[in-house]
N, C-alpha and C positions, 0 to 999 in steps of 0.2 A: 504494500500500500504506500503510495508516494506521499512525501511530506509537502504540505502546502507552502508556497513561497510567502515569506513575510513581507508585507507591503510597508514601505516607508511612509509614515504619516505625512500628509500634505499640510504645509504651513499656509494658512489662508493669506492671500495677498490683500493689502489695504485697498478699500474701495476707492474709486476715482474721486468721489466727493470728499472723502476723508483726506486724500492727498492734497486736493485743492484747498481745503480748509487749513491744512498745515502750512502750505505755502503762503496763504493769505496772512496767517498769523505771523509768520517769520518776516514777511515783507512789512507788515504794519509795525512790528516791534523794531525792526531796523530803522524805519522812518522816525519813530517816536524816541528811540534811544539817541538818535542824532539831534533831535529837536530839544529834548528835555533831560537827557541823561538816562543811565540804566535803572534809576529808581522810579521811573514813571509807573503809575498804578496799572496793574495787569488788566483790570476791568476796562481801562481806557484803551488799552491795546486791543482787547476783544471787540470793543465798540468800533474802533477804526477798521478792524479786519472784517466786520460784519458778521461776527459769530457770537454765540452766547458764552458766558463765563465757563459753563460746564464743558463746552467744546474745547476751550483753551486749556483748561486743566487736564482734560483727557489726553491731550497731546503733550503738554508740558506741566508736570505736576508741581514744579516750583520755579521760582525766578531764575535760579542758576542754570537749570536745564534749558530754559528759553534763551538766556544770554549766550550760553555755549553754542546753541544752534545758530544764532545770529552770527556769531564770530566765525564759526565754521563755514557758513553760507557765504559771507563776505570774502573770506580767504579763498574759497573754492572758485567763486566767480572771478576774482582778481587773477588767480592762477590761470584760469582758462583764457583770459584776455592776454596775459603775458605769452602764453604758448601760441595763441593765434597770431599775435604780432610777429613772433619769431618766424612763423611759417609763411606769413603773407608778405613781409617787407624784405626786399633784397638789401636795402641800405640799413645796416644795424642801428645807426643812430636814429633814423626815422622810426624804426621799430620801438626803440626806447622812448622816444618822444611821444608817440601815440599811446604807448602803454601808460606813461605817467599821467596823461590827461584822462585816460579812461579810468585809471585807479582813483583819481580825484573824484570822478563822478560816482564811484562806488563808495565814497566817503570812508576810505580805509582808516583815516585818522580818527574817526569817531570810535574806533575800537579801543583806543587807549584808556579812556575812563572806565571801561568795562573789565580791564585786565588787572584789577587791583582788589584789595580786600580779601574776601574768602573765595575768590575765583580760583577754580582748579585748573591751573595752567598745564598740569601734567596729564590731563585726560588724553587717552589714546587718540581720539578723534582730532583733538587740537594738535597733538604732536604730528600726526600724519599730514594734516592740512598745512601746518607751518613749514614742514620739510618740503612739501611740494611747492609752496609759494616761494620759499627761499631759493630753491633750485631753479625755478623758472625765471626769477628776477636776476639771479646770479648769471644765468646763461645770457640774458639780454646785455648785461653790463660787460661780461667777458668778450662777447662778440664785437661790441662797439669799441672796446679798447684794443682788441687784436687787429681790428681794421684801421686803427689809428684815427678813429673818429671821435673818441672820448678821451679826455685827459687822463693820464696814467696815475696821478697822485690822489685819486679818490677810490673808494671801494663801495660795494653794494650797500653797506651800512649807511654811508653818507646819503645815498639816494633815499633809503627808507626813512631816515630821520627827517629829511627835508619834506618828503611827501607826507609824513604823518603830521608834521608841524603846520604845513600849509593847508592841510585839509581838515584839521581838527577844530570843530566849532566849540564855542562855550555854551553848553546847553542852557536853555531857559533865559537867554539874554538877547539883547538886540543885535549882538554880533553875528547872528545868522544872516543879517542883511549884507554882510561882507562877502557872501558867497560869490557875488558877481566879479570879485577881484581875483578869485583863486586861480583861474586858468591864466590870467595875465601874469601873475607873480610866478606861477610854475614855469611859464615860458622864459621869464628872466632868469630863473634858476637853471633851466636847461641850456640856455645860451652860455652860462658859465661853465657847464660841463663839457662843452665841445672843445676839441683839440684844434689848433695848439692853444695851450693855456696862456692866459694873459697876465697871470700873477702867480706868486708862490703862496700856497696855503699854509697857515700856521697849524701846528700840531700834527697828529697822525691821522691817517684815514680810519674811518669807522668800519669795522668788519661786522659780520653777522654774530661772531662770538662776543664782540663788545656789546651788541644790543641784547643778547641773551643774558649776559652777566649783569647788565644794568637792570633788566626786567626782573631777574631773580632777587636782586638787592631791594628793589622797590616792593616786591611781594613780601619779603621778609619784614620790611618796615611796616607794611600794612597789617 
């Protein structure tokens, strides 16, 4: 008598409407974190997303889970843009320039206030997303420098610091009206990155390792 084959239990796939709701919540949270900071009331996020509080909590049981999802989403979208610019642009500095302006529109600088306090920066999803983003941006910088199109006395950390500073709003203040100047000032910064360099920079170039060590120190203080 033959032995019946053991069937692998099927894991139910999320319904399409559930996925749409999740995406709407993440999008609304990203917008409101930029406008008001990471402490914005979750019921206000639910209202902007057009869902009920129960739906929000079903997807994100607490604030930290939602904040982490927003950070991962922004990093993933920014990484995809960096990879797309590398593939589309023959001139490596044009690829870098396009990426910087796109990353500004993603409001990557708005992540900074969320990466403090009791935020779990060592979560596997964050680690994976950060590694992908770092590698994608490093590739853009190295290509531009290898082609002689970008000054050699800067590193990818310099780019990320400037991008974060120039795109980081002050939540809940009138400074959000400064958004119209972001791309103008980014272009001034990019002009300063092109080779040949017109001046000698003070200090040492900022590496990714420098940024990580600084972030760890700030987390310990928090």
